[in-house]
C-alpha positions, 0 to 999 in steps of 0.5 A: 500500500502507498505510504503518505509522503514526508517533505524530507524522508526520514527513512531509517533514522525514526526507529533508531534507538525505539527497540532493545535488542538482543546483544549482538543483534543488528539492524538494517540502519547499522549494516547501511552505516558500516557500509558506507564507512567500509565498502571498498567500492565506495571509498575507491569512488571517493579517490577517484573523486579526489584525482578528479578534483586535481583537474582543475589544478592542473587547467588553471596551472596552463595559466600561471607562470612558468620559472625555471633556473638552468646551470651549465659548468664546463671544464677541459679536462686534458687539452688546452683549448685552441685559444689560449686565452680561454678559460679552462672552466666555466659556469652559465646559470640563468633564470627565465620566467614566462607568463601567459598572457593570451591563450585563446581562450584556452585556459579559461574554458579549460577551467570551466570545463574542468569545474563542470566535469568535478561537479558531475564527479560528485554527482557520481559519487553520490549516484554510487552511495545510493547504488552500494545502499541498494545493494546492501539492502538487497544482501540484508533482504536476502538473508532475511528470506534465505533464513526464512526459506531454510527454516521453513524448508526444513520443517517441510522436511520435517513434517514429511519425515513424520508423514512418511513414518506414519504412512508406512506404519499404516502400509505395515497394517494393511490401512495404506497401500504401497503408492501411498508410501511411495507418494510420500517418499517422492514428496520427501526426496522432493523437499530435500533437495529443496532444502540443499537449494534454499542451504545454498542460497542462504550460504551466498546470501550471506557472502554477498553481505560480508562482500558488501558489508566487510562484516558477517551478518548476526540476528539480523533485525526485521527492517523499518517501514520506508516513509516517503513512497510516491502516490503514483509513478508519475510521482516518482518519475517527476522527483526522480527527474529532478533529483537523481544525481546520475541524471545530474551528472550526465547533464554535467558532463554534456556541459562540460564537453561544450568547454572542451569544443572552445578548448580545441578551437582556441589552438587556432588563434594566437597566444601571447606571452611576457617573458624575462631571462637573468643570465649570470657566466663566471669562469673561475680565474681560469684563463692563462694568466689571469688573477681575477674571475671573468664575470659577465650578467645580463637580464632580457625581457620581453614579449612573444606572440606566436600567430599559427598559419598552419597546423597540418590540419590538427586543430580542425580535427580536434574541433570535430572531434571535441564536437563529436564527443559533445553530441555523444554526451547529449545522446547519453544524457538522454539514454540516462534520463530514458533508463531513469523513467524506466527504472522508475516506473519498473520499481513502482510496478514491481513494488505495488506488485509486491505488496499485492502478492503480499496480501494474496500469500497471507490470505493464501496462508491462512486458506492453506493452514485450514485447509490443511487441519480439515484434510487432515481430519478428513483422512482420518476418518477416510475421506480424504487420501495420502495424496490429498494430505501431501498436496494441502502440505506443499500448497501451504509451502509455497503459500509461505515461501511465497509470502517471504519472498514477496516481501523481501522483494517488496522492500527493495524495491520500495527502497530502490526506489526511493534511491533511484529517486534521490530521497536516500541520504547517510543521516537517515540511517544514524551517521551524524554530518560530521562523518558524512564524507562530502566530496565538497570539501576536498575540492575547496582544500585543493583548488588554491594550491599552486606549489609544485611539492604540496604532496598529500600524505601517502595513501593507505587502504581504508576499507577491511579486507575479509579474507579472515572471515569465516566460511559460511554455512546455513545454519539458522537458529531454532527460534528462526524455524518458528 
């Protein structure tokens, strides 16, 4: 059923601390928070964004002065030079400064394009966060579903084992036929196969959980309700188009590509730079008969204008290439928009359908339970066969499995829908605002740096490794079989 929208999604924080949990119990909020801090894919995306931030400084450096110092020392190690007055050794040093004055707009457009790509990267990072959150929710719910299916399957096996023993006993006294025994054996064999499949799926879900979150799932608690869900698919699409980070990133990349075209066109325009060179020469008084060093110094200043006339067609090719990339960015933005619309509508439909399946499955569970009791009672007076009991038990089992699966699908679809709409935030699951990673803070930190030797500290791994984690099993606590 659709839930009423809220102005600001308080998706999980509203339920934090509301229920006393077992000592080692883990909530969905805690799993999401752990993944936010420890997921290597997310940590790598943050590092990638920090690398993107540096493109601003790289582009900006093209418009800053270039200062260089050069020295050349020479010495005649053996023979005297042909000119006896030439020095045996000499040192020539020069200091050069070159300042770009005009570069055809390439610096300005390159810096603006870099800023747009940095903003696109920030949106991409936000999209990666939402993707990881959706994967964590799916893994969390897969573990809960897997544990429930294993419990249901084991209970089904136990029921069919009891049924087979009772069928054999009645066969021994001639009350039932060999066909009845064979039918019971067949259903038991099938249920044992279903149990093995359920156990394998549970192990896979638990290993996936470790992969995403970094630690083993322990006593996962039922997830909280999700507020802020849309009333209809059109509302969901409208919110997604306004807030989805992937679409915003594609838009920023398209805007950046426009400046790339302008940078390429700047290759055909003249460039102007100012320069100054200071030079000092000395011979260390190494000339024959010299008692004092012969020193010379000079300073030269000037301006250099370069007007390209023909460059082999390279500027035209670069402009056409940049225009093609701009067209590509336009089409990719449209493709992202199409994908987002289809995804949002599909998730809304899946969420609604799963809610309907939940309602019908609950009715089926209640009805099949009553039906099983009635069939067993009727069998005791001879009006129902063993096959009728087996069929009733199978219907009850299928209804329960369908209910568990529908509850998982509904929650995952609802959360993914909110993620597509951009309505998921780390603060919603209890992470303090001071601990939230803000990519803009790194950009603000580095955008004013200009010193050549201003390095960051050597990088170190952030995310924990899972090589020492225990191989998962399909063990389910006895309480979970109830």
